[in-house]
Backbone and ligand atoms as CSV (ligand in chain L), in Angstrom:
chain,resi,resn,atom,element,x,y,z
A,1,MET,N,N,13.940,17.323,20.974
A,1,MET,CA,C,12.673,17.825,20.538
A,1,MET,C,C,12.502,19.181,21.154
A,2,THR,N,N,12.399,20.239,20.542
A,2,THR,CA,C,12.371,21.455,20.983
A,2,THR,C,C,10.971,21.845,21.538
A,3,MET,N,N,10.001,21.071,20.940
A,3,MET,CA,C,8.531,21.515,21.237
A,3,MET,C,C,8.278,21.485,22.775
A,4,THR,N,N,7.398,22.308,23.151
A,4,THR,CA,C,7.089,22.203,24.535
A,4,THR,C,C,5.655,21.663,24.405
A,5,ARG,N,N,5.110,21.084,25.609
A,5,ARG,CA,C,3.916,20.448,25.752
A,5,ARG,C,C,2.920,21.760,25.679
A,6,ARG,N,N,3.312,22.972,26.191
A,6,ARG,CA,C,2.257,23.970,26.081
A,6,ARG,C,C,2.036,24.385,24.584
A,7,SER,N,N,3.278,24.430,23.873
A,7,SER,CA,C,3.031,25.016,22.578
A,7,SER,C,C,2.199,24.072,21.684
A,8,LEU,N,N,2.401,22.844,21.887
A,8,LEU,CA,C,1.573,21.828,21.124
A,8,LEU,C,C,0.081,21.829,21.547
A,9,LEU,N,N,-0.092,22.144,22.863
A,9,LEU,CA,C,-1.489,22.368,23.446
A,9,LEU,C,C,-2.223,23.488,22.746
A,10,THR,N,N,-1.291,24.551,22.410
A,10,THR,CA,C,-1.849,25.792,21.987
A,10,THR,C,C,-2.260,25.427,20.541
A,11,SER,N,N,-1.381,24.691,19.928
A,11,SER,CA,C,-1.600,24.363,18.398
A,11,SER,C,C,-2.881,23.590,18.380
A,12,LEU,N,N,-2.935,22.510,19.109
A,12,LEU,CA,C,-4.216,21.671,19.052
A,12,LEU,C,C,-5.415,22.512,19.420
A,13,ALA,N,N,-5.364,23.365,20.284
A,13,ALA,CA,C,-6.509,24.069,20.620
A,13,ALA,C,C,-7.001,25.075,19.496
A,14,THR,N,N,-6.176,25.298,18.637
A,14,THR,CA,C,-6.711,26.129,17.461
A,14,THR,C,C,-6.895,25.381,16.199
A,15,VAL,N,N,-6.874,24.157,16.264
A,15,VAL,CA,C,-7.201,23.285,15.115
A,15,VAL,C,C,-8.848,23.037,15.163
A,16,PRO,N,N,-9.335,23.129,14.131
A,16,PRO,CA,C,-10.849,23.040,14.164
A,16,PRO,C,C,-11.154,21.471,14.513
A,17,VAL,N,N,-12.078,21.213,15.226
A,17,VAL,CA,C,-12.433,19.880,15.776
A,17,VAL,C,C,-13.481,19.174,14.879
A,18,LEU,N,N,-13.048,18.417,13.875
A,18,LEU,CA,C,-13.988,17.783,12.972
A,18,LEU,C,C,-14.658,16.606,13.437
A,19,SER,N,N,-13.817,15.901,14.247
A,19,SER,CA,C,-14.373,14.630,14.600
A,19,SER,C,C,-15.536,14.660,15.562
A,20,LEU,N,N,-15.908,15.920,16.071
A,20,LEU,CA,C,-16.929,16.102,16.980
A,20,LEU,C,C,-18.175,16.790,16.118
A,21,GLY,N,N,-17.981,16.704,14.885
A,21,GLY,CA,C,-18.959,17.263,14.045
A,21,GLY,C,C,-18.790,18.912,14.012
A,22,PRO,N,N,-19.052,19.565,13.112
A,22,PRO,CA,C,-18.760,21.059,12.876
A,22,PRO,C,C,-19.591,21.964,13.822
A,23,PRO,N,N,-18.993,22.271,15.002
A,23,PRO,CA,C,-19.778,23.195,15.861
A,23,PRO,C,C,-19.915,24.627,15.233
A,24,PRO,N,N,-20.804,25.369,15.698
A,24,PRO,CA,C,-21.215,26.771,15.019
A,24,PRO,C,C,-19.904,27.521,14.939
A,25,ALA,N,N,-18.898,27.480,15.842
A,25,ALA,CA,C,-17.743,28.323,15.791
A,25,ALA,C,C,-16.838,27.860,14.561
A,26,LEU,N,N,-16.816,26.592,14.195
A,26,LEU,CA,C,-16.245,26.128,13.031
A,26,LEU,C,C,-16.950,26.618,11.723
A,27,ALA,N,N,-18.184,26.549,11.771
A,27,ALA,CA,C,-18.948,26.894,10.533
A,27,ALA,C,C,-18.646,28.442,10.262
A,28,GLN,N,N,-18.404,29.176,11.287
A,28,GLN,CA,C,-18.087,30.702,11.154
A,28,GLN,C,C,-16.765,31.022,10.960
A,29,GLY,N,N,-15.856,29.955,10.760
A,29,GLY,CA,C,-14.505,30.107,10.581
A,29,GLY,C,C,-13.795,30.551,11.767
A,30,LYS,N,N,-14.255,30.385,12.848
A,30,LYS,CA,C,-13.447,30.882,14.235
A,30,LYS,C,C,-12.593,29.680,14.771
A,31,ARG,N,N,-11.635,30.022,15.422
A,31,ARG,CA,C,-10.890,29.034,16.072
A,31,ARG,C,C,-11.577,28.565,17.361
A,32,LEU,N,N,-11.425,27.339,17.686
A,32,LEU,CA,C,-12.049,26.938,18.961
A,32,LEU,C,C,-11.331,27.201,20.224
A,33,ALA,N,N,-12.053,27.244,21.252
A,33,ALA,CA,C,-11.365,27.546,22.586
A,33,ALA,C,C,-10.656,26.303,22.992
A,34,LEU,N,N,-9.841,26.499,23.987
A,34,LEU,CA,C,-9.003,25.327,24.465
A,34,LEU,C,C,-9.836,23.983,24.739
A,35,THR,N,N,-10.870,24.198,25.488
A,35,THR,CA,C,-11.781,23.048,25.719
A,35,THR,C,C,-13.095,23.521,25.000
A,36,PRO,N,N,-13.164,23.101,23.785
A,36,PRO,CA,C,-14.375,23.509,23.062
A,36,PRO,C,C,-15.652,23.140,23.677
A,37,GLU,N,N,-16.666,24.156,23.648
A,37,GLU,CA,C,-17.974,23.887,24.116
A,37,GLU,C,C,-18.686,23.261,22.950
A,38,CYS,N,N,-18.926,21.932,23.078
A,38,CYS,CA,C,-19.787,21.321,21.964
A,38,CYS,C,C,-21.155,21.278,22.618
A,39,SER,N,N,-22.079,21.958,21.807
A,39,SER,CA,C,-23.512,21.740,22.270
A,39,SER,C,C,-23.893,20.525,21.586
A,40,GLY,N,N,-24.915,19.853,22.195
A,40,GLY,CA,C,-25.256,18.518,21.714
A,40,GLY,C,C,-24.409,17.392,22.110
A,41,VAL,N,N,-24.437,16.248,21.422
A,41,VAL,CA,C,-23.923,15.025,21.878
A,41,VAL,C,C,-22.647,14.695,20.929
A,42,ALA,N,N,-21.532,14.388,21.532
A,42,ALA,CA,C,-20.474,13.933,20.725
A,42,ALA,C,C,-20.645,12.386,20.548
A,43,HIS,N,N,-20.230,11.882,19.309
A,43,HIS,CA,C,-20.420,10.434,19.079
A,43,HIS,C,C,-19.304,9.709,19.414
A,44,ARG,N,N,-19.495,8.574,19.999
A,44,ARG,CA,C,-18.311,7.755,20.503
A,44,ARG,C,C,-17.538,7.354,19.240
A,45,THR,N,N,-16.240,7.322,19.425
A,45,THR,CA,C,-15.252,6.939,18.436
A,45,THR,C,C,-15.405,5.474,18.097
A,46,ILE,N,N,-15.680,5.010,16.799
A,46,ILE,CA,C,-15.938,3.659,16.598
A,46,ILE,C,C,-14.736,2.718,16.725
A,47,ALA,N,N,-15.005,1.485,16.985
A,47,ALA,CA,C,-13.889,0.613,17.071
A,47,ALA,C,C,-13.484,0.115,15.554
A,48,ASN,N,N,-12.341,-0.434,15.474
A,48,ASN,CA,C,-11.890,-0.829,14.288
A,48,ASN,C,C,-10.890,-2.047,14.597
A,49,PRO,N,N,-10.829,-2.946,13.688
A,49,PRO,CA,C,-9.950,-4.145,14.101
A,49,PRO,C,C,-8.527,-4.079,14.662
A,50,GLU,N,N,-8.329,-4.929,15.550
A,50,GLU,CA,C,-7.065,-4.734,16.285
A,50,GLU,C,C,-5.830,-5.124,15.431
A,51,GLY,N,N,-6.132,-6.168,14.396
A,51,GLY,CA,C,-5.012,-6.548,13.520
A,51,GLY,C,C,-4.210,-7.668,14.349
A,52,PRO,N,N,-3.203,-8.331,13.648
A,52,PRO,CA,C,-2.519,-9.354,14.284
A,52,PRO,C,C,-1.131,-8.943,15.014
A,53,TYR,N,N,-0.858,-7.559,15.007
A,53,TYR,CA,C,0.424,-7.242,15.551
A,53,TYR,C,C,0.325,-6.463,16.865
A,54,PHE,N,N,-0.607,-6.552,17.594
A,54,PHE,CA,C,-0.534,-5.869,18.894
A,54,PHE,C,C,0.239,-6.687,19.904
A,55,ARG,N,N,1.071,-6.017,20.619
A,55,ARG,CA,C,1.729,-6.594,21.746
A,55,ARG,C,C,1.525,-5.930,23.184
A,56,PRO,N,N,1.094,-6.660,24.110
A,56,PRO,CA,C,0.853,-5.971,25.411
A,56,PRO,C,C,2.056,-5.370,26.085
A,57,SER,N,N,1.823,-4.692,27.027
A,57,SER,CA,C,3.020,-4.213,27.905
A,57,SER,C,C,3.857,-3.154,27.108
A,58,SER,N,N,3.396,-2.390,26.295
A,58,SER,CA,C,4.238,-1.546,25.536
A,58,SER,C,C,4.831,-0.426,26.686
A,59,PRO,N,N,5.911,0.240,26.307
A,59,PRO,CA,C,6.641,1.121,27.336
A,59,PRO,C,C,5.809,2.536,27.274
A,60,LEU,N,N,5.999,3.301,28.418
A,60,LEU,CA,C,5.541,4.724,28.440
A,60,LEU,C,C,6.446,5.399,27.508
A,61,LYS,N,N,5.978,6.039,26.460
A,61,LYS,CA,C,6.971,6.542,25.438
A,61,LYS,C,C,6.107,7.566,24.664
A,62,ARG,N,N,6.746,8.723,24.344
A,62,ARG,CA,C,6.158,9.754,23.549
A,62,ARG,C,C,6.789,9.862,22.177
A,63,ASP,N,N,8.154,9.635,22.137
A,63,ASP,CA,C,8.885,9.927,20.914
A,63,ASP,C,C,9.211,8.586,20.270
A,64,LEU,N,N,8.235,8.140,19.457
A,64,LEU,CA,C,8.427,6.823,18.716
A,64,LEU,C,C,9.298,6.951,17.521
A,65,ALA,N,N,9.575,8.129,17.013
A,65,ALA,CA,C,10.375,8.399,15.720
A,65,ALA,C,C,11.848,8.056,16.184
A,66,ALA,N,N,12.107,8.302,17.384
A,66,ALA,CA,C,13.512,7.952,17.861
A,66,ALA,C,C,13.797,6.485,17.782
A,67,ASP,N,N,12.718,5.611,17.770
A,67,ASP,CA,C,13.048,4.178,17.657
A,67,ASP,C,C,13.623,3.722,16.439
A,68,VAL,N,N,13.298,4.464,15.312
A,68,VAL,CA,C,13.804,3.905,14.077
A,68,VAL,C,C,14.699,4.895,13.262
A,69,GLY,N,N,14.793,6.197,13.677
A,69,GLY,CA,C,15.680,6.916,12.983
A,69,GLY,C,C,15.746,7.235,11.433
A,70,ARG,N,N,14.479,6.956,10.911
A,70,ARG,CA,C,14.283,7.234,9.510
A,70,ARG,C,C,12.810,7.196,9.191
A,71,GLY,N,N,12.331,7.794,8.234
A,71,GLY,CA,C,10.955,7.943,7.952
A,71,GLY,C,C,10.391,9.276,8.025
A,72,ASP,N,N,9.439,9.672,7.532
A,72,ASP,CA,C,8.830,11.085,7.502
A,72,ASP,C,C,8.210,11.284,8.877
A,73,ARG,N,N,8.763,12.345,9.505
A,73,ARG,CA,C,8.202,12.557,10.849
A,73,ARG,C,C,6.890,13.133,10.952
A,74,ILE,N,N,6.030,12.901,12.015
A,74,ILE,CA,C,4.776,13.547,12.071
A,74,ILE,C,C,4.373,13.538,13.450
A,75,PHE,N,N,3.584,14.589,13.889
A,75,PHE,CA,C,3.086,14.637,15.296
A,75,PHE,C,C,1.618,13.956,15.166
A,76,LEU,N,N,1.301,13.175,16.117
A,76,LEU,CA,C,-0.138,12.705,16.272
A,76,LEU,C,C,-0.587,13.336,17.500
A,77,GLY,N,N,-1.857,13.836,17.547
A,77,GLY,CA,C,-2.535,14.312,18.890
A,77,GLY,C,C,-3.915,14.803,18.736
A,78,GLY,N,N,-4.451,14.987,19.865
A,78,GLY,CA,C,-5.733,15.616,19.837
A,78,GLY,C,C,-6.218,15.314,21.417
A,79,PHE,N,N,-7.486,15.302,21.547
A,79,PHE,CA,C,-8.039,15.298,23.006
A,79,PHE,C,C,-8.771,13.931,23.108
A,80,VAL,N,N,-8.993,13.522,24.432
A,80,VAL,CA,C,-9.934,12.576,24.731
A,80,VAL,C,C,-11.044,13.171,25.486
A,81,ARG,N,N,-12.275,13.038,25.032
A,81,ARG,CA,C,-13.438,13.461,25.529
A,81,ARG,C,C,-14.513,12.367,25.787
A,82,ASP,N,N,-15.406,12.753,26.708
A,82,ASP,CA,C,-16.713,11.963,26.777
A,82,ASP,C,C,-17.706,12.379,25.958
A,83,GLU,N,N,-18.792,11.693,25.940
A,83,GLU,CA,C,-19.942,12.019,25.096
A,83,GLU,C,C,-20.698,13.248,25.282
A,84,ALA,N,N,-20.269,13.917,26.452
A,84,ALA,CA,C,-20.850,15.127,26.843
A,84,ALA,C,C,-19.740,16.240,26.645
A,85,CYS,N,N,-18.732,15.958,25.831
A,85,CYS,CA,C,-17.616,16.836,25.370
A,85,CYS,C,C,-16.702,17.254,26.670
A,86,ARG,N,N,-16.771,16.487,27.641
A,86,ARG,CA,C,-15.978,16.836,28.812
A,86,ARG,C,C,-14.552,16.192,28.555
A,87,PRO,N,N,-13.505,16.832,28.776
A,87,PRO,CA,C,-12.162,16.274,28.704
A,87,PRO,C,C,-11.934,15.031,29.633
A,88,VAL,N,N,-11.289,14.074,29.178
A,88,VAL,CA,C,-10.944,12.910,30.022
A,88,VAL,C,C,-9.560,12.877,30.338
A,89,PRO,N,N,-9.119,13.222,31.463
A,89,PRO,CA,C,-7.736,13.234,31.895
A,89,PRO,C,C,-7.296,11.769,32.315
A,90,GLY,N,N,-6.106,11.460,32.135
A,90,GLY,CA,C,-5.624,10.129,32.558
A,90,GLY,C,C,-6.124,8.949,31.841
A,91,ALA,N,N,-6.497,9.181,30.584
A,91,ALA,CA,C,-6.819,8.154,29.716
A,91,ALA,C,C,-5.628,7.503,29.144
A,92,LEU,N,N,-5.593,6.270,29.056
A,92,LEU,CA,C,-4.468,5.516,28.400
A,92,LEU,C,C,-4.566,5.426,26.901
A,93,ILE,N,N,-3.464,5.919,26.168
A,93,ILE,CA,C,-3.510,6.067,24.706
A,93,ILE,C,C,-2.431,5.164,24.312
A,94,GLU,N,N,-2.660,4.028,23.834
A,94,GLU,CA,C,-1.588,3.312,23.355
A,94,GLU,C,C,-1.580,3.162,21.726
A,95,LEU,N,N,-0.356,3.196,21.282
A,95,LEU,CA,C,-0.082,3.399,19.776
A,95,LEU,C,C,0.870,2.303,19.326
A,96,TRP,N,N,0.481,1.716,18.074
A,96,TRP,CA,C,1.480,0.872,17.462
A,96,TRP,C,C,1.230,0.813,16.043
A,97,HIS,N,N,2.360,0.797,15.259
A,97,HIS,CA,C,2.241,0.898,13.833
A,97,HIS,C,C,3.445,0.441,13.060
A,98,ALA,N,N,3.332,0.181,11.724
A,98,ALA,CA,C,4.350,-0.168,10.825
A,98,ALA,C,C,5.422,0.886,10.677
A,99,ASP,N,N,6.642,0.404,10.212
A,99,ASP,CA,C,7.577,1.517,9.903
A,99,ASP,C,C,7.455,1.804,8.430
A,100,ASP,N,N,8.402,2.560,7.929
A,100,ASP,CA,C,8.178,3.154,6.472
A,100,ASP,C,C,8.373,2.004,5.442
A,101,ASP,N,N,8.606,0.668,5.797
A,101,ASP,CA,C,8.759,-0.371,4.834
A,101,ASP,C,C,7.397,-1.174,5.136
A,102,GLY,N,N,6.548,-0.823,5.941
A,102,GLY,CA,C,5.420,-1.628,6.151
A,102,GLY,C,C,5.577,-2.746,7.222
A,103,ARG,N,N,6.692,-2.731,8.020
A,103,ARG,CA,C,6.967,-3.793,8.745
A,103,ARG,C,C,6.716,-3.499,10.378
A,104,TYR,N,N,6.128,-4.285,11.195
A,104,TYR,CA,C,5.930,-4.197,12.559
A,104,TYR,C,C,7.200,-4.762,13.279
A,105,ASP,N,N,7.609,-4.284,14.524
A,105,ASP,CA,C,8.590,-4.845,15.347
A,105,ASP,C,C,7.858,-5.814,16.201
A,106,ASN,N,N,7.860,-7.166,15.810
A,106,ASN,CA,C,7.193,-8.117,16.610
A,106,ASN,C,C,8.054,-8.794,17.652
A,107,VAL,N,N,9.264,-8.251,17.815
A,107,VAL,CA,C,10.196,-8.743,18.879
A,107,VAL,C,C,10.322,-7.886,20.055
A,108,GLY,N,N,10.604,-6.575,19.702
A,108,GLY,CA,C,10.792,-5.523,20.536
A,108,GLY,C,C,9.654,-4.517,20.728
A,109,PHE,N,N,9.945,-3.377,20.860
A,109,PHE,CA,C,8.814,-2.320,21.023
A,109,PHE,C,C,9.068,-1.122,20.224
A,110,LYS,N,N,9.722,-1.237,19.120
A,110,LYS,CA,C,10.008,-0.022,18.224
A,110,LYS,C,C,8.585,0.252,17.660
A,111,LEU,N,N,8.291,1.682,17.632
A,111,LEU,CA,C,7.024,2.097,17.129
A,111,LEU,C,C,5.932,1.573,17.900
A,112,ARG,N,N,6.165,1.362,19.220
A,112,ARG,CA,C,5.058,0.880,20.103
A,112,ARG,C,C,5.245,1.718,21.445
A,113,GLY,N,N,4.201,2.223,21.863
A,113,GLY,CA,C,4.260,2.991,23.135
A,113,GLY,C,C,2.950,3.600,23.651
A,114,HIS,N,N,2.806,4.013,24.916
A,114,HIS,CA,C,1.679,4.559,25.354
A,114,HIS,C,C,1.919,5.662,26.258
A,115,GLN,N,N,0.894,6.567,26.258
A,115,GLN,CA,C,0.874,7.799,27.002
A,115,GLN,C,C,-0.431,7.949,27.727
A,116,PHE,N,N,-0.569,8.846,28.718
A,116,PHE,CA,C,-1.812,9.208,29.404
A,116,PHE,C,C,-2.267,10.677,29.078
A,117,SER,N,N,-3.509,10.935,28.754
A,117,SER,CA,C,-4.007,12.167,28.460
A,117,SER,C,C,-3.764,13.059,29.696
A,118,ASN,N,N,-3.310,14.266,29.478
A,118,ASN,CA,C,-3.246,15.218,30.495
A,118,ASN,C,C,-4.368,15.801,31.217
A,119,GLU,N,N,-4.168,16.890,31.979
A,119,GLU,CA,C,-5.390,17.370,32.722
A,119,GLU,C,C,-6.436,18.082,31.727
A,120,HIS,N,N,-6.054,18.287,30.523
A,120,HIS,CA,C,-7.003,18.942,29.542
A,120,HIS,C,C,-7.633,17.725,28.528
A,121,GLY,N,N,-7.107,16.614,28.888
A,121,GLY,CA,C,-7.615,15.506,28.078
A,121,GLY,C,C,-6.624,15.279,26.828
A,122,MET,N,N,-5.636,16.108,26.855
A,122,MET,CA,C,-4.841,16.129,25.590
A,122,MET,C,C,-3.848,14.907,25.511
A,123,TRP,N,N,-3.726,14.425,24.344
A,123,TRP,CA,C,-2.706,13.328,24.071
A,123,TRP,C,C,-1.850,13.765,22.877
A,124,TRP,N,N,-0.530,13.361,22.763
A,124,TRP,CA,C,0.278,13.314,21.492
A,124,TRP,C,C,1.487,12.519,21.607
A,125,PHE,N,N,1.811,12.230,20.310
A,125,PHE,CA,C,3.090,11.362,20.081
A,125,PHE,C,C,3.902,12.064,18.996
A,126,ALA,N,N,5.135,11.918,19.117
A,126,ALA,CA,C,6.034,12.203,17.901
A,126,ALA,C,C,6.307,10.768,17.258
A,127,THR,N,N,6.148,10.704,15.938
A,127,THR,CA,C,6.470,9.389,15.242
A,127,THR,C,C,6.678,9.607,13.763
A,128,ILE,N,N,6.599,8.544,13.068
A,128,ILE,CA,C,6.873,8.595,11.570
A,128,ILE,C,C,5.401,8.176,10.864
A,129,VAL,N,N,5.466,8.512,9.572
A,129,VAL,CA,C,4.400,8.123,8.758
A,129,VAL,C,C,4.629,6.556,8.350
A,130,PRO,N,N,3.870,5.707,8.602
A,130,PRO,CA,C,3.929,4.263,8.199
A,130,PRO,C,C,3.709,4.122,6.750
A,131,ALA,N,N,4.262,3.015,6.334
A,131,ALA,CA,C,3.937,2.698,4.782
A,131,ALA,C,C,2.639,1.827,4.857
A,132,ALA,N,N,2.040,1.834,3.733
A,132,ALA,CA,C,0.987,0.867,3.481
A,132,ALA,C,C,1.558,-0.590,3.354
A,133,TYR,N,N,0.837,-1.585,3.568
A,133,TYR,CA,C,1.444,-2.888,3.418
A,133,TYR,C,C,0.302,-3.979,3.054
A,134,TRP,N,N,0.638,-4.848,2.178
A,134,TRP,CA,C,-0.240,-5.880,1.865
A,134,TRP,C,C,-1.651,-5.338,1.354
A,135,THR,N,N,-2.735,-5.716,2.053
A,135,THR,CA,C,-3.991,-5.080,1.663
A,135,THR,C,C,-4.353,-3.815,2.484
A,136,ARG,N,N,-3.388,-3.420,3.140
A,136,ARG,CA,C,-3.720,-2.191,4.249
A,136,ARG,C,C,-3.187,-0.951,3.800
A,137,THR,N,N,-4.211,0.069,3.688
A,137,THR,CA,C,-3.817,1.248,3.477
A,137,THR,C,C,-2.937,1.915,4.630
A,138,ARG,N,N,-2.392,3.093,4.602
A,138,ARG,CA,C,-1.687,3.641,5.656
A,138,ARG,C,C,-2.488,3.928,6.901
A,139,HIS,N,N,-1.977,3.380,8.170
A,139,HIS,CA,C,-2.915,3.419,9.226
A,139,HIS,C,C,-2.101,3.310,10.555
A,140,TYR,N,N,-2.636,3.811,11.716
A,140,TYR,CA,C,-2.112,3.666,12.977
A,140,TYR,C,C,-3.097,2.914,13.854
A,141,HIS,N,N,-2.475,2.115,14.735
A,141,HIS,CA,C,-3.425,1.353,15.650
A,141,HIS,C,C,-3.355,2.036,16.917
A,142,PHE,N,N,-4.537,2.073,17.610
A,142,PHE,CA,C,-4.752,2.750,18.889
A,142,PHE,C,C,-5.503,1.612,19.917
A,143,LYS,N,N,-5.235,1.911,21.106
A,143,LYS,CA,C,-6.155,1.396,22.151
A,143,LYS,C,C,-6.293,2.616,23.117
A,144,VAL,N,N,-7.506,3.007,23.470
A,144,VAL,CA,C,-7.888,4.206,24.308
A,144,VAL,C,C,-8.645,3.645,25.415
A,145,GLN,N,N,-8.455,4.012,26.774
A,145,GLN,CA,C,-9.078,3.525,27.816
A,145,GLN,C,C,-9.107,4.568,28.893
A,146,ARG,N,N,-10.256,4.945,29.360
A,146,ARG,CA,C,-10.592,5.724,30.469
A,146,ARG,C,C,-10.285,4.877,31.651
A,147,PRO,N,N,-9.585,5.461,32.728
A,147,PRO,CA,C,-9.327,4.629,33.934
A,147,PRO,C,C,-10.446,3.722,34.350
A,148,ASN,N,N,-10.071,2.458,34.362
A,148,ASN,CA,C,-11.123,1.419,34.935
A,148,ASN,C,C,-12.321,1.380,34.002
A,149,ASP,N,N,-12.199,1.566,32.735
A,149,ASP,CA,C,-13.284,1.433,31.843
A,149,ASP,C,C,-12.894,0.471,30.818
A,150,ARG,N,N,-13.679,0.146,29.968
A,150,ARG,CA,C,-13.509,-0.740,28.878
A,150,ARG,C,C,-12.520,-0.079,27.769
A,151,VAL,N,N,-11.795,-0.917,27.121
A,151,VAL,CA,C,-10.771,-0.448,26.118
A,151,VAL,C,C,-11.561,-0.232,24.754
A,152,LEU,N,N,-11.239,0.985,24.028
A,152,LEU,CA,C,-11.462,1.072,22.699
A,152,LEU,C,C,-10.397,0.696,21.830
A,153,THR,N,N,-10.529,-0.236,20.896
A,153,THR,CA,C,-9.528,-0.551,20.063
A,153,THR,C,C,-9.950,-0.179,18.592
A,154,THR,N,N,-9.001,0.681,17.944
A,154,THR,CA,C,-9.372,1.332,16.718
A,154,THR,C,C,-8.221,1.629,15.779
A,155,GLN,N,N,-8.313,2.151,14.728
A,155,GLN,CA,C,-7.251,2.592,13.948
A,155,GLN,C,C,-7.524,4.038,13.468
A,156,LEU,N,N,-6.456,4.802,13.144
A,156,LEU,CA,C,-6.729,6.042,12.373
A,156,LEU,C,C,-6.108,6.068,11.101
A,157,TYR,N,N,-6.596,6.961,10.083
A,157,TYR,CA,C,-6.296,6.950,8.677
A,157,TYR,C,C,-5.864,8.225,8.119
A,158,PHE,N,N,-5.156,8.259,7.203
A,158,PHE,CA,C,-4.806,9.430,6.448
A,158,PHE,C,C,-5.853,9.876,5.344
A,159,PRO,N,N,-6.261,11.101,5.296
A,159,PRO,CA,C,-7.067,11.574,4.220
A,159,PRO,C,C,-6.329,11.561,2.917
A,160,GLY,N,N,-6.984,11.265,1.724
A,160,GLY,CA,C,-6.382,11.347,0.518
A,160,GLY,C,C,-5.591,10.306,-0.030
A,161,GLU,N,N,-5.512,9.160,0.703
A,161,GLU,CA,C,-4.670,8.046,0.257
A,161,GLU,C,C,-5.581,7.233,-0.814
A,162,GLN,N,N,-4.871,6.825,-1.824
A,162,GLN,CA,C,-5.616,6.065,-2.931
A,162,GLN,C,C,-6.088,4.642,-2.325
A,163,GLN,N,N,-5.376,4.148,-1.366
A,163,GLN,CA,C,-5.641,2.867,-0.940
A,163,GLN,C,C,-6.737,2.671,0.076
A,164,ASN,N,N,-7.200,3.825,0.433
A,164,ASN,CA,C,-8.425,3.940,1.464
A,164,ASN,C,C,-9.495,3.195,1.057
A,165,GLN,N,N,-9.926,3.429,-0.225
A,165,GLN,CA,C,-11.200,2.745,-0.617
A,165,GLN,C,C,-11.033,1.392,-0.981
A,166,ARG,N,N,-9.713,0.842,-1.099
A,166,ARG,CA,C,-9.639,-0.625,-1.474
A,166,ARG,C,C,-9.403,-1.297,-0.007
A,167,ASP,N,N,-9.370,-0.714,1.042
A,167,ASP,CA,C,-9.059,-1.438,2.354
A,167,ASP,C,C,-10.364,-1.667,3.064
A,168,ARG,N,N,-10.532,-2.919,3.337
A,168,ARG,CA,C,-11.853,-3.293,3.929
A,168,ARG,C,C,-12.101,-2.799,5.470
A,169,GLU,N,N,-10.908,-2.548,6.057
A,169,GLU,CA,C,-10.986,-1.954,7.407
A,169,GLU,C,C,-11.235,-0.473,7.486
A,170,PHE,N,N,-10.990,0.178,6.403
A,170,PHE,CA,C,-10.823,1.639,6.357
A,170,PHE,C,C,-12.374,2.188,6.594
A,171,ASP,N,N,-12.423,3.296,7.399
A,171,ASP,CA,C,-13.568,3.840,7.789
A,171,ASP,C,C,-13.433,5.406,7.785
A,172,ALA,N,N,-14.126,6.205,7.005
A,172,ALA,CA,C,-13.818,7.668,6.842
A,172,ALA,C,C,-14.025,8.297,8.218
A,173,ARG,N,N,-14.807,7.740,9.215
A,173,ARG,CA,C,-15.088,8.371,10.421
A,173,ARG,C,C,-13.756,8.330,11.316
A,174,LEU,N,N,-12.751,7.565,10.798
A,174,LEU,CA,C,-11.540,7.597,11.533
A,174,LEU,C,C,-10.406,8.222,10.898
A,175,LEU,N,N,-10.608,9.081,10.032
A,175,LEU,CA,C,-9.650,9.974,9.320
A,175,LEU,C,C,-9.224,11.043,10.240
A,176,MET,N,N,-7.734,11.266,10.251
A,176,MET,CA,C,-7.143,12.272,10.998
A,176,MET,C,C,-7.367,13.510,10.088
A,177,ARG,N,N,-7.298,14.705,10.680
A,177,ARG,CA,C,-7.147,15.836,10.068
A,177,ARG,C,C,-5.695,16.278,10.111
A,178,ILE,N,N,-5.083,16.536,8.855
A,178,ILE,CA,C,-3.658,16.774,8.675
A,178,ILE,C,C,-3.433,18.291,8.712
A,179,THR,N,N,-2.701,18.755,9.725
A,179,THR,CA,C,-2.364,20.267,9.630
A,179,THR,C,C,-0.856,20.292,9.900
A,180,LYS,N,N,-0.388,21.409,10.240
A,180,LYS,CA,C,1.097,21.675,10.450
A,180,LYS,C,C,1.464,22.080,11.739
A,181,PHE,N,N,2.514,21.569,12.389
A,181,PHE,CA,C,2.966,22.083,13.697
A,181,PHE,C,C,4.501,22.091,13.595
A,182,GLU,N,N,5.047,23.366,13.759
A,182,GLU,CA,C,6.474,23.479,13.847
A,182,GLU,C,C,7.063,22.809,12.553
A,183,ASP,N,N,6.550,23.210,11.326
A,183,ASP,CA,C,7.017,22.655,9.934
A,183,ASP,C,C,6.918,21.199,9.883
A,184,GLN,N,N,6.146,20.435,10.672
A,184,GLN,CA,C,5.951,19.080,10.623
A,184,GLN,C,C,4.424,18.881,10.443
A,185,PRO,N,N,4.061,17.827,9.829
A,185,PRO,CA,C,2.587,17.399,9.776
A,185,PRO,C,C,2.176,17.193,11.166
A,186,LEU,N,N,0.970,17.410,11.374
A,186,LEU,CA,C,0.368,17.071,12.690
A,186,LEU,C,C,-1.057,16.528,12.347
A,187,GLY,N,N,-1.116,15.077,12.672
A,187,GLY,CA,C,-2.389,14.266,12.500
A,187,GLY,C,C,-3.155,14.500,13.661
A,188,ARG,N,N,-4.386,15.242,13.557
A,188,ARG,CA,C,-5.332,15.577,14.724
A,188,ARG,C,C,-6.503,14.577,14.788
A,189,PHE,N,N,-6.664,14.066,15.851
A,189,PHE,CA,C,-7.989,13.151,16.139
A,189,PHE,C,C,-8.482,13.394,17.639
A,190,ASP,N,N,-9.608,13.545,17.839
A,190,ASP,CA,C,-10.217,13.581,19.157
A,190,ASP,C,C,-10.998,12.250,19.423
A,191,PHE,N,N,-10.596,11.553,20.408
A,191,PHE,CA,C,-11.138,10.144,20.752
A,191,PHE,C,C,-12.297,10.557,21.654
A,192,VAL,N,N,-13.605,10.122,21.452
A,192,VAL,CA,C,-14.650,10.324,22.319
A,192,VAL,C,C,-14.953,8.836,22.888
A,193,ILE,N,N,-14.872,8.673,24.117
A,193,ILE,CA,C,-15.080,7.385,24.701
A,193,ILE,C,C,-16.082,7.534,25.877
L,1,FE2,FE,FE,-1.701,-2.673,10.944
């Protein structure tokens, strides 16, 4: 992976932050600063079902795409903030998801891993786009936890998926914003905990 942490940080910092509601800078078409000043209150990210495939004790891992060697690659990333829009460093971000056949690894830890948000509250993974399966639209599972605080269990979704409206767990408040980073899609989401 040629990408540096700083270059992705720069990219994330210039992506409009929709999950916090459109701040004035976005309405004016301006790019946001590295740590956006959000006036007002950020809404806590909502919980969404854990599903049946969570496995505890996932490894510390950033490149989940390397687990499978196939599938469309994507970066996932954003910031962790509190309700006063302050960055939350050191938050646990745990990710698990299906492969491009819609299957989970329930024996090992393929497409399962965790990271900690950095000093800016930033988190990111390199992984693949999962397939939809059974009644489920395309989604990622996450657990997000500030040090010594309660765990937020939720899911993130892709915009524009036909199956979104037929999935009973789907919630539009958990849509990623898809942009580009180094010719690959980047799914952006900021967790508020
Ligand atoms: Fe799932």
